[in-house]
N, C-alpha and C positions, 0 to 999 in steps of 0.2 A: 470306492473313494476316488481312485485314479480316473475312472470313466467320468464321474460327475465333476471332477475338478476342472476338466477342460472347459466346462460351461460356466465356471464361476466368474461372475462379473467383477470388473476391477473395483466397483464401488461396494463390494460385499465386505462385511465385517464379521469376524468369528468371535464368539464369547466363550471363554474358558471358565466354567462355573465351578467355584470352590466354596466350601463353608468357611466363613471368616473366623468362627470361634474354635476351630480345631483343624489340624493338618497332620495326617498320618503317613506312614510309609506306603500304605496302599494308595493314598491320594497322589503321592509322588510318582508311583509307577504309572498311574492313570495319566498324569500330566505328560510324562515321557512318551507314552504310547500315542497320545493325542498329537503331540508335536511331531512325532514320526509320521503320522498320517497327513498332517497339515503341510509338512515340508517347510524348509527355511523361507522360501519366497512368500509364504502366507503368514509368517509370524508377525510381520509388520502390520498386517490387517487384523491381528488378534488382540483382544482385550481380556483382562482377568475380571470376572464378576464375582465378588465375594458376597455371599448371602449371609443371613442370620446376623446382620449388624445389630439387631436388638439385643442379642445375647452378649455381644461385646459391651454394649451400654450397661447391661445388668452387672457385668463383671468389672466395670470401671476401666475397660481397656479401649484402646483405639486400634484401628487396622494397621496404622504405621508402627505401633509398638509390637504387634504380632509379627509383622514382616521383619522388623529389626531383630527380633528374638529367634527367628527361624531362618537358618542359613540358606535352605533351599528356596524359600519364598523371597529372601533378599536378592539372591542371584536371579531368580525368575523375573521379579519386577524390574531389575536392572536391564535384563535382556529385552524386556518389553518396553523399556524406556518410560516407565512410570504409567503405563496405560492400564489402570485398574479403577474399579468403581465398587462401592459398597451399597447393598440393598438391605433395607430394614424389613423383615418379613411380617412384622406386626403392624406396620403402618397401614391405616385404612385408605384405600384408594391408591393405586400404584402409579397413577398418571404423572404426578410430579417427579417421582423417582425415574420413571422411564424417560420423561422429557429431559431431565438433567443428564442422564446417561447419553441420550442421543445428541444433546448439545455438545457434550465433551468430545464425543466421537467425531462429530462434524467439524468442530473447530480444530481438533488435532489433525484431522485429515486434510483440512485446508492448509494448515501450517506445513505439513510435509508433502503437499501437492507437488512441490518441486524442491530442489535444494534451498531455494528461497522463493516463496510463493509470490513475491512482488517483483522478481527479477525480469519478467517479460514485459513489465509496464514501463514505458519510456518516460524519462524526465523531460519536460518541456521547458522552453525558455520562460514561459509564463509562470511556472513554479518558482523560478528564481527571481523574476522581476516583481511578482506579486506574492507577498507573504500570505499564505492561506489562513494563518491565524487571525488576520484582520477581517476575515469574511464571516458572515453568519452562514453556517453550513447546514444545508437541508438535503435529506435523502428521500426520494420518492419510491415508495414500495406499493405493491398491490397487483391487481389483476390486469389493469390497463396501464398503458404507458403515459409518457411524459406530460407535456404541457397542457393537461386537462383536455386533450383532444382525443380523437379516435386513433391516433397514430400509436403503433406498437413498436417498441424498440427491442432489438435482439442483442444489444450490447450496452454496457454502461457508458453514459456520456455526461459531460459536465457543461453547464451553462452559467455564465456570470452576468450579474446585472446590479443596478443600484435601485433600491426601493426606499423611498422616503429618506434619502440621504445615507442609507446604510448599504454597504457592499454585501451582496448575497451570492453564494455559490450553491447551485442546485444540481445534485447528481441523480440522474434517472437510471433505473435498473430494469432488467427484463421482467415481464409479467410472470406471476407464479405458476399459472396453469396453461395459458395459451402460448406454449412454446414447445418446440421440438428439440431443444438443446439436450445434448447428452451430459452425463455427470461431469465429465472433464471440462466441457464448455461452461457449465454452470459454476464450477469451482473457480474458473478463470475470471468470470464476470463478477462473482461475489468478491474475489480478491481485488478486482479493479474498483468496485464500489467502495470497499474499505479504504483502499489507497487514495482514491480521489477525495474522500471526505475526511481523511486523517488531518489532524490528530483526533478527530471525533466529531460527529454531527451534533448540532444543537437541537435539531428537530428531525424526527422521522415522520413523514406524511404518508399515511396508509390510504391509498386511493380506492374509492368505490364509486360506481355509477349509481345515482339515486334510484333508477328504475330497474336495477338488477336484483333478481331474487337472491336473497341470502341463503345459499345452500349449505350443506355440511362442509363443503370445501372452503367457502368463504369464512365460515365460523372458525376454521382452524388457522386462518392466516396469522392472527396475533401469536399463536403458539409456534408457527413456523418461523416467524420473525425472531422470537425468543431463542429458538433452536439455532438459528443462523448467527445472530449477533450477540446472544448471551442474555442472561437474566438481568432484569432492570431496564431493558431497552424500552419497554412500554411506558415507563415513566417519562420518556422523552418523545412520546408519540402522540399524534393528533390524527383523527379520522378526517379525511378530506372527501366530501361528497361532490362529485362533478355533475354537470348537466342539471344544475338547480333550476333552470328554466322549465324543465319538465314537471316541476311541482305545481305549476300553474297557480301560484299564489298561496298554496297550502304551506303553513309553517312546518319546517323540518321537525320541530319539537313534537308536534302532534303525530307525525309519521312514526317517530321513534317510540312514542308512548303506546301506539297501537300495535307495535311489532316487538314482541318479547325477544326474538332472536336479534333484531337490530339493537335493542336496548342493551343486551348482554355484550354485544360487540363494542358498543360505545363505552360501556362501563369498564371494559378491560383496559381502556386507554384513559381512565380517570374521568370519564364523562366529557372529554374534549373532542370537539368536532367543528368542522367549518364547511360551508356550502359555497360552491362556485357556480356562477351562471355563465355557461360557455358562450352564450349569445351576446354577452355584455363584457367581453374580455378587455375592452378599453376602460372599464370602470376601475380606476385605481383604488377606490375604497375597498374593493374586495381583497386586494393584496395587502393594503394597509391593515385591515381588520385581522387578517390571518397573521400578519407580523405581530400585532399586539397580543393575540392569543399565544403566539410562540414566546414572546417576551415574558408574559405572565408565567408560563410553564417553566421557562428557564430560571426565573426568580425563585419559583417554588422548589426547583432542584438545586438551589444554592448558587445560581449564577454561572455554572460551568456547563461544559458539553459532555456528552456521553463518551465513555471510553472503556476499553477492556484490553486484554493482552493482545488481541488481534490488532487493535488500533495502535497500541504502543509499538508493536513490531513494525507495522506499516509506516508509522511516523518516523521511527528510527531509520528505517531503510531510505525513506524519502530524504531525510537530512543528510545521510551518508552519500546518497547519489548526487544531491545538490553540491555538497562539498567536493565530491570527485569531479563533477562537471565543471565547477568553478576552477578547480585545480588544473584540469586539462585546458581550460580557456587561458589561465594564467601562463601555463607552459607554452601554449601556442603564441601568445603575445610576446613572451620572452624569445621564442624562436624567431619571430619576425624581427625583433630588435637585434637579435644576434646576426641576422643576415644583412642588416644595414651596413655594419662595418666591412663586410665582405665587398659590398658594392663600392664603398669608399676606398677599399684596398686596391681593387682593380682600376679605379679611377686614378689613384696615386701612381700605380705602376705605369699606367698609360702616360701620365704626365712625365714621369721620370724618363721613360723611353723616348717620348717625343722631345723632351728637353735635351737628352743626350744626342739625338739625331740632329736637331737644329744646331746644337753647339758644334758638333763635328763638321757639319756642312759649312756653318758660318766661320768656324776657325780655319777650315781649309781654304775658304775663299779669301780670307784676310791674310793668310800666310803668304799668298802670292802678291800681296799689295803692301805698301808701306803702312805702318801703324800696328806694330806688334802688340802694343798695349791694348788696342781694341780687341784683338783676338784673344788675348789672355783674359780680358774682362768678360768676354762671351763665355769662355770655358768655366771661369769662376762662377758666373751666374748660373750656368747649368748645374754645376756641382752643388751649389747652394739649394737649388730646387730639388735635386735628388736627395740631399741630406734632410730637407724638410719632409719630403715624401716618406722616407724611411723612418723618420720619427713618428709619423702617423701610423705606419705599419706596426711599429713596436708597441705603441699605445693600444692599438686595436688588438694585438696578440695578447697583451696582458689582460685587457677587458674580456676577451673571449675565454681565456683560461678561468677567470673568476666566474663568468656565467656558466661555463661547463661544470665547474665545481658545485655551483648552486643547483643546477639541474639534477646532478647526480644525488645531491642531498635530498631534494624533493622526492626523487624516485625511491630512495632508501626509506624515507619516512612513509611513503605510500605502501611499500612492501611490508614494513613493520605493522602498519595499521591493518592490512589484509590478514596477516598472520594472527594478530590478536582476535580479529573477528572470526 
């Protein structure tokens, strides 16, 4: 175990398999031995897989009840931070159960990718000035990248435009297969796509080239999307076929009818697809028709956008960062305002000093000449100027104290909010 453990990839997940309908002292010893072999550093990559979920159903039990009634299992699941899954052994075809497990593992891994999976994603001024909720949000997925061209992107990017009077935000993602990204980079970019399209996309466009042979890899793309973004995502998805000019006038409907593999692919997205002619990109009708299909799909989904826990977390983080950024901007502006009285203060001191010097010189000159009244008048004038200046300083001092108290209060509020988070 020690020799092989050195070669364990960071993306590896361990499954600790236990029977869900019974747990014995012998099982407890096995768990303790397995944990000893795994070592503490690999516990965070370990999931508990309870089998025989069908037996629990027959007995009218749930796995949560079994865990609650068994002290060792309760402590075990708490140690694993709720990372467990139940398999039904009697279910025909295990693919859905496996897909559900992989999806849970993937999304949990993304969430713990760092202390905060969104923390490395900067807040832009555009996020603050443009409310993303006012945009129709679209995410491009698939084998080839962005704007229906041959360009391939290695990182998530966002472009904004106005189509038929509606503001649209399009987030492009790296291709599924034509990439040399390691798992860590992939996690980062998936987090970025979720963040950029939060609080949730209205439409996922799954991009295929019309002349690309649909292999086993392409057939699995919808399942991969479900694994990454969660169940229900295909209800918000449309297949986008690019390079429609290569059809040479043949209707896409006929091509789909003749190809069972292609038909199954389209059916997984509710029969929704659209064709783009790359050689006619100035044809606004193409974009308008796609927008109409998207609108119809959104209406069928109740008028809302897609969301799950990942998107809720990303949106919450975005809002917190925007508030923090605005708070810092407000503090900066207050600091600038605070510095203005300092300038006035030095100006006042300069006036006082100059007034005193002038008064002294003027008074000394007049003392040697007749007209003591004039000399006294000069001194009194200088004193009045000084008194006015010191009044300014006193007012500034009071104002500065108030602003300092307000600044400290803002900092205390920020610290309390961070502690709550």
